[in-house]
C-alpha positions as a Markdown table, in Angstrom:
| # | Residue | x | y | z |
|---|---|---|---|---|
| 1 | Unk | 0.0 | 0.0 | 0.0 |
| 2 | Unk | 1.1 | 3.5 | -0.6 |
| 3 | Unk | -0.6 | 5.2 | 2.4 |
| 4 | Unk | -0.2 | 4.9 | 6.1 |
| 5 | Unk | -3.7 | 3.6 | 6.6 |
| 6 | Unk | -5.6 | 0.5 | 5.5 |
| 7 | Unk | -9.3 | -0.5 | 5.4 |
| 8 | Unk | -10.3 | -4.1 | 5.3 |
| 9 | Unk | -13.7 | -5.6 | 4.9 |
| 10 | Unk | -15.5 | -9.0 | 5.0 |
| 11 | Unk | -14.4 | -9.6 | 8.6 |
| 12 | Unk | -16.4 | -11.7 | 10.9 |
| 13 | Unk | -18.4 | -10.2 | 13.7 |
| 14 | Unk | -17.1 | -10.6 | 17.3 |
| 15 | Unk | -13.7 | -12.0 | 16.1 |
| 16 | Unk | -10.2 | -11.3 | 17.3 |
| 17 | Unk | -7.8 | -10.2 | 14.6 |
| 18 | Unk | -4.0 | -9.5 | 14.7 |
| 19 | Unk | -1.9 | -7.2 | 12.4 |
| 20 | Unk | 1.6 | -5.8 | 11.9 |
| 21 | Unk | 3.2 | -3.6 | 9.3 |
| 22 | Unk | 6.7 | -3.1 | 7.7 |
| 23 | Unk | 8.1 | -0.5 | 5.4 |
| 24 | Unk | 9.6 | -1.0 | 1.9 |
| 25 | Unk | 11.5 | 1.3 | -0.5 |
| 26 | Unk | 14.1 | 1.1 | -3.2 |
| 27 | Unk | 16.8 | 0.3 | -0.6 |
| 28 | Unk | 14.9 | -2.7 | 0.8 |
| 29 | Unk | 12.4 | -3.3 | 3.5 |
| 30 | Unk | 12.2 | -2.9 | 7.3 |
| 31 | Unk | 11.4 | -5.5 | 9.9 |
| 32 | Unk | 7.8 | -6.0 | 10.9 |
| 33 | Unk | 6.4 | -3.8 | 13.6 |
| 34 | Unk | 5.1 | -5.2 | 16.8 |
| 35 | Unk | 1.9 | -7.2 | 16.5 |
| 36 | Unk | -1.3 | -5.5 | 17.3 |
| 37 | Unk | -4.9 | -6.9 | 17.7 |
| 38 | Unk | -8.5 | -5.8 | 17.6 |
| 39 | Unk | -11.9 | -7.5 | 18.0 |
| 40 | Unk | -14.7 | -6.8 | 15.6 |
| 41 | Unk | -18.0 | -5.7 | 17.1 |
| 42 | Unk | -21.0 | -7.9 | 17.8 |
| 43 | Unk | -23.4 | -8.4 | 14.9 |
| 44 | Unk | -26.6 | -6.4 | 15.5 |
| 45 | Unk | -29.9 | -8.3 | 16.0 |
| 46 | Unk | -32.4 | -8.4 | 13.2 |
| 47 | Unk | -36.0 | -9.4 | 12.4 |
| 48 | Unk | -37.3 | -7.3 | 15.3 |
| 49 | Unk | -41.1 | -8.0 | 15.7 |
| 50 | Unk | -43.6 | -6.3 | 18.1 |
| 51 | Unk | -46.7 | -8.4 | 18.8 |
| 52 | Unk | -49.6 | -8.8 | 21.2 |
| 53 | Unk | -49.9 | -5.0 | 21.6 |
| 54 | Unk | -52.4 | -4.0 | 24.2 |
| 55 | Unk | -53.3 | -0.7 | 25.9 |
| 56 | Unk | -50.3 | -1.0 | 28.3 |
| 57 | Unk | -48.0 | -3.8 | 27.1 |
| 58 | Unk | -46.3 | -5.4 | 24.1 |
| 59 | Unk | -44.2 | -8.4 | 23.3 |
| 60 | Unk | -40.9 | -7.7 | 21.4 |
| 61 | Unk | -38.8 | -10.5 | 19.8 |
| 62 | Unk | -35.8 | -10.6 | 17.5 |
| 63 | Unk | -33.3 | -12.9 | 15.7 |
| 64 | Unk | -29.7 | -13.2 | 16.8 |
| 65 | Unk | -27.5 | -13.1 | 13.8 |
| 66 | Unk | -24.3 | -14.0 | 15.6 |
| 67 | Unk | -23.6 | -15.9 | 18.8 |
| 68 | Unk | -24.7 | -13.4 | 21.5 |
| 69 | Unk | -26.6 | -14.7 | 24.4 |
| 70 | Unk | -27.6 | -11.3 | 25.9 |
| 71 | Unk | -29.0 | -8.1 | 24.6 |
| 72 | Unk | -29.8 | -4.6 | 25.8 |
| 73 | Unk | -33.2 | -3.1 | 25.0 |
| 74 | Unk | -34.4 | 0.5 | 25.6 |
| 75 | Unk | -38.0 | 1.7 | 25.0 |
| 76 | Unk | -38.8 | 5.4 | 25.0 |
| 77 | Unk | -41.7 | 7.5 | 24.0 |
| 78 | Unk | -41.6 | 8.3 | 20.3 |
| 79 | Unk | -39.3 | 11.2 | 19.5 |
| 80 | Unk | -37.5 | 11.1 | 22.9 |
| 81 | Unk | -33.7 | 10.7 | 22.6 |
| 82 | Unk | -32.7 | 7.3 | 24.1 |
| 83 | Unk | -30.3 | 7.4 | 27.1 |
| 84 | Unk | -28.1 | 4.6 | 25.7 |
| 85 | Unk | -28.6 | 2.6 | 28.9 |
| 86 | Unk | -31.4 | 0.0 | 28.7 |
| 87 | Unk | -32.4 | -3.3 | 30.2 |
| 88 | Unk | -30.2 | -6.3 | 29.7 |
| 89 | Unk | -32.0 | -9.6 | 28.9 |
| 90 | Unk | -30.8 | -13.1 | 28.3 |
| 91 | Unk | -33.6 | -14.2 | 26.0 |
| 92 | Unk | -34.3 | -12.9 | 22.5 |
| 93 | Unk | -37.7 | -11.8 | 23.5 |
| 94 | Unk | -39.0 | -9.2 | 26.0 |
| 95 | Unk | -42.4 | -8.3 | 27.3 |
| 96 | Unk | -42.8 | -4.7 | 28.3 |
| 97 | Unk | -45.7 | -3.5 | 30.5 |
| 98 | Unk | -46.8 | -0.4 | 32.4 |
| 99 | Unk | -47.0 | 1.5 | 29.1 |
| 100 | Unk | -49.5 | 4.3 | 28.6 |
| 101 | Unk | -52.5 | 3.7 | 26.4 |
| 102 | Unk | -52.9 | 5.4 | 23.0 |
| 103 | Unk | -49.2 | 6.4 | 23.0 |
| 104 | Unk | -46.4 | 5.9 | 20.4 |
| 105 | Unk | -43.1 | 4.3 | 21.4 |
| 106 | Unk | -39.7 | 3.6 | 19.9 |
| 107 | Unk | -37.7 | 0.5 | 20.6 |
| 108 | Unk | -33.8 | 0.4 | 20.4 |
| 109 | Unk | -31.9 | -2.9 | 20.7 |
| 110 | Unk | -28.3 | -4.1 | 20.6 |
| 111 | Unk | -26.4 | -7.4 | 21.1 |
| 112 | Unk | -23.9 | -7.9 | 23.9 |
| 113 | Unk | -21.0 | -10.2 | 23.1 |
| 114 | Unk | -19.0 | -9.3 | 26.3 |
| 115 | Unk | -18.8 | -6.5 | 28.8 |
| 116 | Unk | -16.6 | -4.6 | 26.4 |
| 117 | Unk | -17.9 | -5.7 | 23.0 |
| 118 | Unk | -21.4 | -5.0 | 21.8 |
| 119 | Unk | -23.1 | -4.2 | 18.6 |
| 120 | Unk | -24.4 | -0.9 | 17.4 |
| 121 | Unk | -27.9 | 0.1 | 18.4 |
| 122 | Unk | -30.8 | -1.0 | 16.0 |
| 123 | Unk | -33.8 | 1.3 | 15.9 |
| 124 | Unk | -36.0 | 3.1 | 16.3 |
| 125 | Unk | -38.6 | 0.4 | 15.7 |
| 126 | Unk | -41.9 | 2.1 | 16.4 |
| 127 | Unk | -45.3 | 0.9 | 17.7 |
| 128 | Unk | -48.4 | 2.3 | 19.3 |
| 129 | Unk | -50.3 | 1.0 | 22.2 |
| 130 | Unk | -54.0 | 0.5 | 21.9 |
| 131 | Unk | -56.6 | 2.9 | 23.3 |
| 132 | Unk | -58.0 | 2.0 | 26.7 |
| 133 | Unk | -61.6 | 3.1 | 26.0 |
| 134 | Unk | -63.0 | 1.8 | 29.3 |
| 135 | Unk | -60.6 | 4.0 | 31.2 |
| 136 | Unk | -60.9 | 7.3 | 29.6 |
| 137 | Unk | -59.3 | 7.2 | 26.2 |
| 138 | Unk | -61.5 | 8.9 | 23.5 |
| 139 | Unk | -62.1 | 7.2 | 20.2 |
| 140 | Unk | -60.7 | 9.0 | 17.1 |
| 141 | Unk | -60.5 | 8.4 | 13.4 |
| 142 | Unk | -57.1 | 7.5 | 11.9 |
| 143 | Unk | -56.0 | 11.1 | 11.9 |
| 144 | Unk | -56.2 | 11.3 | 15.7 |
| 145 | Unk | -57.2 | 14.4 | 17.6 |
| 146 | Unk | -55.4 | 16.9 | 15.3 |
| 147 | Unk | -55.3 | 15.4 | 11.8 |
| 148 | Unk | -57.6 | 14.3 | 9.0 |
| 149 | Unk | -58.4 | 10.7 | 8.1 |
| 150 | Unk | -56.9 | 9.4 | 4.8 |
| 151 | Unk | -58.3 | 8.5 | 1.4 |
| 152 | Unk | -59.3 | 4.9 | 0.5 |
| 153 | Unk | -59.7 | 3.7 | 4.1 |
| 154 | Unk | -61.6 | 0.7 | 5.2 |
| 155 | Unk | -60.8 | 0.5 | 8.9 |
| 156 | Unk | -62.6 | -1.6 | 11.5 |
| 157 | Unk | -62.4 | -1.0 | 15.2 |
| 158 | Unk | -63.9 | -3.3 | 17.8 |
| 159 | Unk | -64.5 | -1.8 | 21.2 |
| 160 | Unk | -64.7 | -4.6 | 23.8 |
| 161 | Unk | -66.7 | -4.8 | 27.0 |
| 162 | Unk | -63.7 | -5.4 | 29.1 |
| 163 | Unk | -65.8 | -6.9 | 31.8 |
| 164 | Unk | -68.6 | -4.4 | 31.5 |
| 165 | Unk | -72.2 | -5.0 | 30.3 |
| 166 | Unk | -72.7 | -2.3 | 27.7 |
| 167 | Unk | -70.6 | -0.1 | 25.5 |
| 168 | Unk | -71.8 | 3.5 | 25.1 |
| 169 | Unk | -70.4 | 6.0 | 22.5 |
| 170 | Unk | -71.1 | 9.7 | 22.8 |
| 171 | Unk | -69.9 | 11.6 | 19.8 |
| 172 | Unk | -68.3 | 15.0 | 20.5 |
| 173 | Unk | -67.7 | 15.8 | 16.8 |
| 174 | Unk | -68.2 | 14.4 | 13.4 |
| 175 | Unk | -66.9 | 15.8 | 10.1 |
| 176 | Unk | -67.0 | 13.4 | 7.1 |
| 177 | Unk | -67.4 | 13.9 | 3.4 |
| 178 | Unk | -71.1 | 13.7 | 3.2 |
| 179 | Unk | -71.4 | 12.2 | -0.2 |
| 180 | Unk | -68.8 | 9.5 | 0.0 |
| 181 | Unk | -67.3 | 8.7 | 3.4 |
| 182 | Unk | -69.3 | 6.9 | 6.0 |
| 183 | Unk | -69.0 | 5.4 | 9.5 |
| 184 | Unk | -71.0 | 2.3 | 10.2 |
| 185 | Unk | -71.7 | 1.0 | 13.7 |
| 186 | Unk | -72.7 | -2.6 | 14.5 |
| 187 | Unk | -74.1 | -4.1 | 17.7 |
| 188 | Unk | -71.5 | -6.9 | 18.1 |
| 189 | Unk | -68.0 | -8.0 | 17.4 |
| 190 | Unk | -67.8 | -7.7 | 13.6 |
| 191 | Unk | -69.5 | -6.1 | 10.6 |
| 192 | Unk | -71.9 | -9.1 | 10.4 |
| 193 | Unk | -73.6 | -8.0 | 13.6 |
| 194 | Unk | -76.9 | -6.0 | 13.4 |
| 195 | Unk | -76.3 | -2.5 | 12.0 |
| 196 | Unk | -77.1 | 0.2 | 14.6 |
| 197 | Unk | -76.7 | 3.1 | 12.1 |
| 198 | Unk | -74.5 | 4.8 | 9.5 |
| 199 | Unk | -73.3 | 8.4 | 9.7 |
| 200 | Unk | -71.8 | 11.0 | 7.4 |
| 201 | Unk | -71.6 | 14.7 | 7.0 |
| 202 | Unk | -71.4 | 16.8 | 10.2 |
| 203 | Unk | -74.5 | 15.8 | 12.1 |
| 204 | Unk | -73.6 | 14.5 | 15.5 |
| 205 | Unk | -75.0 | 10.9 | 15.9 |
| 206 | Unk | -77.2 | 10.2 | 18.9 |
| 207 | Unk | -75.8 | 8.3 | 21.9 |
| 208 | Unk | -75.0 | 4.8 | 20.7 |
| 209 | Unk | -75.2 | 1.8 | 23.0 |
| 210 | Unk | -74.6 | -1.9 | 22.4 |
| 211 | Unk | -77.1 | -4.4 | 23.6 |
| 212 | Unk | -76.2 | -5.9 | 26.9 |
| 213 | Unk | -73.3 | -8.3 | 26.6 |
| 214 | Unk | -72.3 | -7.1 | 23.1 |
| 215 | Unk | -69.2 | -5.2 | 21.9 |
| 216 | Unk | -69.5 | -2.3 | 19.5 |
| 217 | Unk | -67.9 | -2.5 | 16.0 |
| 218 | Unk | -67.1 | 0.6 | 14.0 |
| 219 | Unk | -66.3 | 0.4 | 10.3 |
| 220 | Unk | -65.1 | 3.5 | 8.4 |
| 221 | Unk | -64.9 | 3.7 | 4.6 |
| 222 | Unk | -63.6 | 6.6 | 2.7 |
| 223 | Unk | -63.3 | 7.2 | -1.1 |
| 224 | Unk | -60.3 | 8.3 | -3.1 |
| 225 | Unk | -60.6 | 12.1 | -2.7 |
| 226 | Unk | -61.4 | 14.7 | -0.1 |
| 227 | Unk | -60.8 | 14.2 | 3.6 |
| 228 | Unk | -62.0 | 15.9 | 6.7 |
| 229 | Unk | -61.2 | 16.0 | 10.5 |
| 230 | Unk | -63.2 | 12.8 | 11.2 |
| 231 | Unk | -64.6 | 12.3 | 14.6 |
| 232 | Unk | -64.1 | 12.2 | 18.4 |
| 233 | Unk | -66.2 | 10.1 | 20.7 |
| 234 | Unk | -66.3 | 9.4 | 24.4 |
| 235 | Unk | -66.6 | 5.7 | 25.3 |
| 236 | Unk | -68.2 | 4.4 | 28.4 |
| 237 | Unk | -68.1 | 0.8 | 29.6 |
| 238 | Unk | -71.1 | 0.4 | 31.8 |
| 239 | Unk | -72.0 | -2.2 | 34.3 |
| 240 | Unk | -75.8 | -2.6 | 34.4 |
| 241 | Unk | -77.6 | -2.8 | 37.7 |
| 242 | Unk | -81.1 | -2.3 | 36.2 |
| 243 | Unk | -81.6 | -4.1 | 32.9 |
| 244 | Unk | -83.6 | -2.2 | 30.3 |
| 245 | Unk | -86.8 | -3.6 | 29.0 |
| 246 | Unk | -86.8 | -5.1 | 25.5 |
| 247 | Unk | -89.1 | -6.2 | 22.7 |
| 248 | Unk | -91.4 | -3.2 | 23.0 |
| 249 | Unk | -94.5 | -3.5 | 20.8 |
| 250 | Unk | -97.4 | -1.1 | 20.2 |
| 251 | Unk | -101.0 | -2.0 | 19.3 |
| 252 | Unk | -104.5 | -0.6 | 19.3 |
| 253 | Unk | -103.4 | 2.9 | 18.2 |
| 254 | Unk | -106.4 | 5.3 | 18.4 |
| 255 | Unk | -106.6 | 9.0 | 18.0 |
| 256 | Unk | -105.8 | 9.5 | 21.7 |
| 257 | Unk | -104.3 | 6.2 | 23.0 |
| 258 | Unk | -101.9 | 3.4 | 22.3 |
| 259 | Unk | -101.2 | 0.1 | 24.0 |
| 260 | Unk | -97.6 | -0.7 | 25.0 |
| 261 | Unk | -96.2 | -4.1 | 25.8 |
| 262 | Unk | -92.6 | -5.2 | 26.6 |
| 263 | Unk | -90.4 | -7.8 | 28.0 |
| 264 | Unk | -89.0 | -7.2 | 31.5 |
| 265 | Unk | -85.4 | -8.3 | 31.9 |
| 266 | Unk | -85.2 | -7.8 | 35.7 |
| 267 | Unk | -87.4 | -8.1 | 38.7 |
| 268 | Unk | -88.6 | -4.5 | 38.6 |
| 269 | Unk | -92.3 | -3.7 | 38.9 |
| 270 | Unk | -92.2 | 0.0 | 38.0 |
| 271 | Unk | -91.5 | 1.6 | 34.6 |
| 272 | Unk | -91.5 | 5.1 | 33.1 |
| 273 | Unk | -92.7 | 6.1 | 29.7 |
| 274 | Unk | -91.4 | 9.3 | 28.1 |
| 275 | Unk | -93.1 | 10.5 | 24.9 |
| 276 | Unk | -93.3 | 13.6 | 22.7 |
| 277 | Unk | -93.6 | 14.6 | 19.1 |
| 278 | Unk | -91.1 | 13.0 | 16.8 |
| 279 | Unk | -87.6 | 14.3 | 17.3 |
| 280 | Unk | -88.1 | 15.7 | 20.8 |
| 281 | Unk | -85.1 | 15.8 | 23.1 |
| 282 | Unk | -85.0 | 13.1 | 25.8 |
| 283 | Unk | -85.7 | 14.7 | 29.1 |
| 284 | Unk | -88.0 | 17.3 | 27.6 |
| 285 | Unk | -90.9 | 14.9 | 26.9 |
| 286 | Unk | -94.0 | 14.0 | 28.9 |
| 287 | Unk | -93.2 | 11.3 | 31.6 |
| 288 | Unk | -95.8 | 8.8 | 32.8 |
| 289 | Unk | -95.1 | 6.1 | 35.5 |
| 290 | Unk | -96.8 | 2.8 | 35.4 |
| 291 | Unk | -96.8 | -0.4 | 37.4 |
| 292 | Unk | -98.6 | -2.5 | 34.7 |
| 293 | Unk | -97.3 | -4.3 | 31.6 |
| 294 | Unk | -99.1 | -4.0 | 29.2 |
| 295 | Unk | -99.9 | -0.3 | 29.6 |
| 296 | Unk | -102.3 | 2.0 | 27.8 |
| 297 | Unk | -100.8 | 5.5 | 27.1 |
| 298 | Unk | -103.5 | 8.1 | 27.0 |
| 299 | Unk | -103.7 | 11.8 | 26.3 |
| 300 | Unk | -102.4 | 11.7 | 22.8 |
| 301 | Unk | -103.5 | 14.1 | 20.0 |
| 302 | Unk | -105.1 | 13.0 | 16.8 |
| 303 | Unk | -102.9 | 12.9 | 13.6 |
| 304 | Unk | -99.7 | 13.4 | 15.5 |
| 305 | Unk | -96.4 | 11.6 | 15.1 |
| 306 | Unk | -94.9 | 10.5 | 18.4 |
| 307 | Unk | -91.6 | 9.0 | 19.7 |
| 308 | Unk | -92.0 | 6.8 | 22.7 |
| 309 | Unk | -89.3 | 5.7 | 25.1 |
| 310 | Unk | -89.4 | 3.3 | 28.0 |
| 311 | Unk | -87.2 | 2.5 | 31.0 |
| 312 | Unk | -87.3 | 0.3 | 34.1 |
| 313 | Unk | -87.2 | 1.7 | 37.7 |
| 314 | Unk | -85.4 | -0.8 | 39.8 |
| 315 | Unk | -84.9 | 1.4 | 42.9 |
| 316 | Unk | -87.3 | 2.4 | 45.6 |
| 317 | Unk | -88.1 | 5.7 | 43.8 |
| 318 | Unk | -87.7 | 6.7 | 40.1 |
| 319 | Unk | -84.1 | 8.0 | 39.7 |
| 320 | Unk | -82.6 | 5.8 | 42.4 |
| 321 | Unk | -81.7 | 3.0 | 40.0 |
| 322 | Unk | -83.1 | 3.3 | 36.5 |
| 323 | Unk | -82.3 | 1.5 | 33.3 |
| 324 | Unk | -81.5 | 3.3 | 30.0 |
| 325 | Unk | -84.3 | 4.7 | 28.0 |
| 326 | Unk | -85.1 | 2.3 | 25.2 |
| 327 | Unk | -86.5 | 3.6 | 22.0 |
| 328 | Unk | -87.8 | 5.4 | 20.2 |
| 329 | Unk | -90.8 | 3.5 | 19.1 |
| 330 | Unk | -92.5 | 5.8 | 16.6 |
| 331 | Unk | -96.3 | 5.9 | 16.0 |
| 332 | Unk | -98.8 | 8.2 | 14.2 |
| 333 | Unk | -102.2 | 8.6 | 15.8 |
| 334 | Unk | -105.1 | 8.5 | 13.3 |
| 335 | Unk | -107.8 | 11.2 | 12.9 |
| 336 | Unk | -110.1 | 11.5 | 15.8 |
| 337 | Unk | -112.9 | 13.6 | 17.1 |
| 338 | Unk | -112.2 | 17.4 | 17.2 |
| 339 | Unk | -113.8 | 19.6 | 19.9 |
| 340 | Unk | -115.6 | 22.8 | 18.9 |
| 341 | Unk | -114.9 | 25.6 | 18.4 |
| 342 | Unk | -113.1 | 24.3 | 15.2 |
| 343 | Unk | -111.5 | 26.5 | 12.6 |
| 344 | Unk | -110.0 | 25.2 | 9.4 |
| 345 | Unk | -108.4 | 27.4 | 6.7 |
| 346 | Unk | -107.2 | 24.7 | 4.2 |
| 347 | Unk | -103.5 | 25.8 | 4.6 |
| 348 | Unk | -102.6 | 22.4 | 5.9 |
| 349 | Unk | -103.6 | 20.8 | 2.6 |
| 350 | Unk | -100.2 | 21.1 | 1.0 |
| 351 | Unk | -99.6 | 17.8 | -0.8 |
| 352 | Unk | -102.1 | 18.3 | -3.6 |
| 353 | Unk | -104.6 | 15.7 | -2.3 |
| 354 | Unk | -107.3 | 15.9 | 0.4 |
| 355 | Unk | -105.8 | 15.0 | 3.7 |
| 356 | Unk | -105.4 | 16.1 | 7.3 |
| 357 | Unk | -108.5 | 14.3 | 8.5 |
| 358 | Unk | -110.6 | 15.6 | 5.6 |
| 359 | Unk | -111.6 | 13.0 | 3.1 |
| 360 | Unk | -113.2 | 13.0 | -0.4 |
| 361 | Unk | -115.2 | 10.6 | -2.5 |
| 362 | Unk | -113.8 | 9.8 | -5.0 |
| 363 | Unk | -110.3 | 10.4 | -3.8 |
| 364 | Unk | -108.3 | 13.2 | -5.4 |
| 365 | Unk | -107.3 | 12.4 | -9.0 |
| 366 | Unk | -109.5 | 9.3 | -9.0 |
| 367 | Unk | -112.3 | 9.4 | -11.6 |
| 368 | Unk | -113.5 | 12.4 | -13.6 |
| 369 | Unk | -114.8 | 14.7 | -10.9 |
| 370 | Unk | -113.3 | 15.1 | -7.5 |
| 371 | Unk | -112.3 | 17.5 | -4.7 |
| 372 | Unk | -108.7 | 18.8 | -4.6 |
| 373 | Unk | -106.9 | 21.5 | -2.6 |
| 374 | Unk | -105.7 | 24.2 | -5.1 |
| 375 | Unk | -103.5 | 27.2 | -4.8 |
| 376 | Unk | -104.7 | 30.7 | -5.8 |
| 377 | Unk | -102.5 | 30.7 | -8.9 |
| 378 | Unk | -104.2 | 27.5 | -10.1 |
| 379 | Unk | -107.6 | 29.2 | -10.7 |
| 380 | Unk | -109.5 | 28.7 | -13.9 |
| 381 | Unk | -110.3 | 32.1 | -15.6 |
| 382 | Unk | -113.7 | 30.8 | -16.6 |
| 383 | Unk | -114.7 | 29.4 | -13.2 |
| 384 | Unk | -112.5 | 31.3 | -10.7 |
| 385 | Unk | -111.8 | 32.2 | -8.0 |
| 386 | Unk | -108.9 | 34.6 | -8.6 |
| 387 | Unk | -107.6 | 33.9 | -5.1 |
| 388 | Unk | -108.4 | 32.0 | -1.9 |
| 389 | Unk | -110.6 | 33.6 | 0.7 |
| 390 | Unk | -107.6 | 33.7 | 3.1 |
| 391 | Unk | -104.1 | 32.3 | 2.8 |
| 392 | Unk | -103.1 | 30.5 | -0.4 |
| 393 | Unk | -105.3 | 27.3 | -0.5 |
| 394 | Unk | -108.9 | 26.5 | -1.1 |
| 395 | Unk | -111.0 | 23.3 | -1.7 |
| 396 | Unk | -112.2 | 23.0 | -5.3 |
| 397 | Unk | -114.4 | 20.5 | -7.0 |
| 398 | Unk | -112.4 | 19.7 | -10.0 |
| 399 | Unk | -113.8 | 18.3 | -13.4 |
| 400 | Unk | -111.1 | 16.2 | -15.0 |
| 401 | Unk | -110.9 | 14.2 | -18.2 |
| 402 | Unk | -114.4 | 14.6 | -19.4 |
| 403 | Unk | -116.6 | 15.1 | -16.3 |
| 404 | Unk | -120.2 | 15.3 | -17.4 |
| 405 | Unk | -123.5 | 16.8 | -16.1 |
| 406 | Unk | -124.8 | 14.9 | -13.1 |
| 407 | Unk | -121.4 | 13.8 | -11.8 |
| 408 | Unk | -121.2 | 14.0 | -8.0 |
| 409 | Unk | -118.2 | 14.5 | -5.7 |
| 410 | Unk | -118.2 | 14.6 | -1.9 |
| 411 | Unk | -116.0 | 16.3 | 0.6 |
| 412 | Unk | -116.1 | 15.2 | 4.3 |
| 413 | Unk | -114.9 | 17.1 | 7.3 |
| 414 | Unk | -113.5 | 15.4 | 10.4 |
| 415 | Unk | -115.9 | 14.6 | 13.2 |
| 416 | Unk | -116.4 | 17.7 | 15.4 |
| 417 | Unk | -117.9 | 17.4 | 18.9 |
| 418 | Unk | -120.2 | 20.4 | 19.5 |
| 419 | Unk | -121.5 | 19.4 | 22.9 |
| 420 | Unk | -119.9 | 22.4 | 24.5 |
| 421 | Unk | -121.6 | 24.9 | 22.3 |
| 422 | Unk | -124.9 | 26.5 | 23.4 |
| 423 | Unk | -125.8 | 27.5 | 19.8 |
| 424 | Unk | -123.7 | 25.6 | 17.2 |
| 425 | Unk | -123.0 | 27.6 | 14.0 |
| 426 | Unk | -121.5 | 26.4 | 10.8 |
| 427 | Unk | -119.7 | 29.4 | 9.1 |
| 428 | Unk | -118.1 | 28.8 | 5.7 |
| 429 | Unk | -117.3 | 30.5 | 2.4 |
| 430 | Unk | -118.1 | 29.4 | -1.1 |
| 431 | Unk | -117.2 | 30.6 | -4.6 |
| 432 | Unk | -119.4 | 29.3 | -7.5 |
| 433 | Unk | -118.5 | 30.9 | -10.8 |
| 434 | Unk | -119.2 | 29.6 | -14.3 |
| 435 | Unk | -122.1 | 28.9 | -16.6 |
| 436 | Unk | -122.0 | 25.1 | -15.9 |
| 437 | Unk | -121.9 | 25.3 | -12.1 |
| 438 | Unk | -124.2 | 22.8 | -10.6 |
| 439 | Unk | -125.3 | 22.8 | -6.9 |
| 440 | Unk | -123.6 | 22.5 | -3.5 |
| 441 | Unk | -125.4 | 20.4 | -0.9 |
| 442 | Unk | -124.5 | 20.5 | 2.8 |
| 443 | Unk | -125.3 | 17.4 | 4.7 |
| 444 | Unk | -124.8 | 16.8 | 8.5 |
| 445 | Unk | -124.0 | 13.6 | 10.3 |
| 446 | Unk | -125.3 | 13.6 | 13.9 |
| 447 | Unk | -124.9 | 10.6 | 16.1 |
| 448 | Unk | -124.6 | 8.3 | 13.1 |
| 449 | Unk | -127.6 | 9.7 | 11.3 |
| 450 | Unk | -127.3 | 11.8 | 8.1 |
| 451 | Unk | -129.5 | 14.8 | 7.5 |
| 452 | Unk | -129.3 | 15.7 | 3.8 |
| 453 | Unk | -129.6 | 19.0 | 2.1 |
| 454 | Unk | -129.4 | 21.2 | 5.3 |
| 455 | Unk | -128.3 | 23.8 | 2.8 |
| 456 | Unk | -128.4 | 23.8 | -1.0 |
| 457 | Unk | -126.8 | 26.5 | -3.1 |
| 458 | Unk | -127.8 | 26.2 | -6.8 |
| 459 | Unk | -126.0 | 27.6 | -9.9 |
| 460 | Unk | -123.6 | 30.5 | -10.4 |
| 461 | Unk | -123.2 | 32.8 | -7.5 |
| 462 | Unk | -120.2 | 34.9 | -8.7 |
| 463 | Unk | -120.0 | 36.3 | -12.2 |
| 464 | Unk | -116.2 | 37.0 | -12.4 |
| 465 | Unk | -113.2 | 35.4 | -10.9 |
| 466 | Unk | -112.5 | 38.6 | -8.9 |
| 467 | Unk | -115.8 | 38.7 | -7.1 |
| 468 | Unk | -115.9 | 38.3 | -3.3 |
| 469 | Unk | -116.4 | 34.9 | -1.7 |
| 470 | Unk | -119.9 | 34.3 | -0.4 |
| 471 | Unk | -120.3 | 33.9 | 3.4 |
| 472 | Unk | -122.7 | 31.1 | 4.5 |
| 473 | Unk | -124.2 | 30.5 | 7.9 |
| 474 | Unk | -126.0 | 27.5 | 9.3 |
| 475 | Unk | -127.5 | 27.7 | 12.8 |
């Protein structure tokens, strides 16, 4: 060599080597120097695997590439500079515990061939502990508390009971691409369990609970473009002391009542029913207590959509030990008897057909001649009226597809109880314009008996579409 240094390669790890050197020139060569020695370092471990990761532990294993029988391992929070002084182990596996949940860690490892000979450090090898949802960790999308989720995700998270009876998820935020990214929640341990609901956009889901004894499974699917901040949810693992009723059924729905029946899953003999119009906030409804099952809920209003919830009272008094509210069970009460005074201005007839407890024979758009609610702008210039008496809508008898002279169509009001009136009066307005106008007959049903032709109005009463409506009275 022509330099006073030399690099050699292809040496064996953890091996003693000896070397000496002599000089040569044109005059000859020198004697060899003294003999020196060195020992190559240990070969680093490889194939480092991290398995069985839980909320507070993990198993780490590796392959020894040389002949070492001891190793040094150091585990630090991700991003923290290691101290260089770890734990010495004599097996090529190590179980670490007492970790923090939902935290990222780095693993560093080196082989020890002797007290003075060891390999270089290998690492960092990173891993993350699982969330401990039953002990306060919140549930986030893949972006965590500060980032967005990713495109083309199909991630499934199973939240286990961990010894509890029910898993409850309360969403604090939700922001997903409304068209294309969706979170599905299942009542069980996989996506084959019953679907509780699917959620997208930014509408916060209601409180979600598993059935007693079931895990909750969340499956999130995103498309290939546009991501948002995802979600954050609080998770509660609840031990049930008062089982909720189940298998709630409704029957015999009337204008003012409905019969409820359910299965009791405990020994309770008291229950609470909370109800209100569809979409009401729990806690703001009407609460009724009962000691009977089945139970008839009364005091309902005709033609109203209701949500009904039920819970068991297991304590001495309501509130001492109550189950969760179960529901909603949704019903719609049918038309019933209205109590006078009764006023109707047709404005509720906004679907184009006779409804809202009014009926017609034949039904709207059946046959050639029928009653229909019309808007002012739909008036016929030859028969009028130009506009409704008040508001925007009026009932009109409507000839359609070749109605002929003598055709009859009937319009029925709901039943009105007039018992509270000293002098009942029927007050209504009519508009009868057109050369072919027939006659209007007013009949009254009283206690199941019809009285026909209480009032008959014949022929044209208005001569132009802009005439005033005619006021009619029946006493």
